[in-house]
C-alpha positions in Angstrom: 40.2 -52.2 10.2 39.3 -52.6 13.9 40.7 -50.7 16.8 42.9 -53.5 17.9 44.5 -53.6 14.5 45.4 -49.9 15.0 46.6 -50.3 18.6 48.6 -53.5 18.2 51.3 -52.0 16.0 51.6 -49.1 18.4 52.1 -51.4 21.3 54.7 -53.4 19.5 56.8 -50.6 17.9 56.6 -47.8 20.5 56.2 -49.9 23.5 53.1 -48.2 25.0 52.0 -50.1 28.0 48.6 -51.7 27.6 47.5 -50.3 31.0 48.1 -46.8 29.6 46.0 -47.5 26.6 43.3 -48.9 28.8 43.4 -45.9 31.0 43.0 -43.5 28.0 40.1 -45.6 26.7 38.4 -45.5 30.2 39.0 -41.8 30.6 37.5 -41.1 27.1 34.5 -43.3 27.9 34.0 -41.5 31.2 34.3 -38.1 29.6 31.7 -39.1 27.0 29.4 -40.4 29.6 29.8 -37.2 31.7 29.1 -35.0 28.7 26.0 -37.0 27.9 24.6 -36.6 31.4 25.6 -32.9 31.5 23.6 -32.4 28.3 20.6 -34.1 29.8 20.7 -31.9 32.9 21.0 -28.8 30.7 18.0 -29.9 28.7 16.0 -30.4 31.9 17.0 -27.0 33.2 16.0 -25.3 29.9 12.6 -27.0 30.1 12.1 -25.7 33.6 13.2 -22.2 32.6 10.6 -22.3 29.8 7.9 -23.4 32.3 9.0 -20.6 34.7 8.8 -18.0 31.9 5.2 -19.0 31.2 4.4 -18.7 34.9 6.1 -15.3 35.1 4.1 -14.0 32.1 0.9 -15.2 33.7 1.7 -13.5 37.0 2.4 -10.2 35.1 -1.0 -10.4 33.5 -2.7 -11.1 36.9 -0.8 -8.2 38.4 -2.1 -5.9 35.7 -5.7 -7.1 36.2 -5.4 -6.7 39.9 -4.1 -3.1 39.4 -7.1 -2.4 37.2 -9.5 -3.8 39.7 -7.9 -1.7 42.5 -8.3 1.4 40.4 -12.0 0.6 39.7 -12.5 -0.1 43.4 -10.9 3.3 44.3 -13.2 5.1 41.9 -16.3 3.3 43.4 -15.2 4.1 47.0 -14.6 7.8 46.0 -18.1 8.0 44.5 -19.7 6.3 47.5 -17.9 8.8 49.8 -19.1 11.7 47.7 -22.7 10.4 47.8 -22.5 9.8 51.5 -21.2 13.3 52.1 -24.0 14.8 50.0 -26.6 12.9 52.1 -25.1 14.1 55.4 -24.7 17.7 54.2 -28.3 18.1 53.1 -30.5 16.3 55.6 -34.1 15.8 54.4 
């Protein structure tokens, strides 16, 4: 049974204007199209969020490495300062 076979008796018995049926069909088609495009946009945003999460994790690792290097550099500078002070305190 096709859609016209379902609609035709409604049009004859209850006198629903054909323009109203057409409007409902167009609105339904528009809503389905809009929902499909919204789902596509959501998928794109989710993919971007996943990519951003990966970048955030990489930045966190780099920050930790940078912090470790800074601590090492501070220790080296402190040792150099200590050595320099010893040399200036005890002239040979």
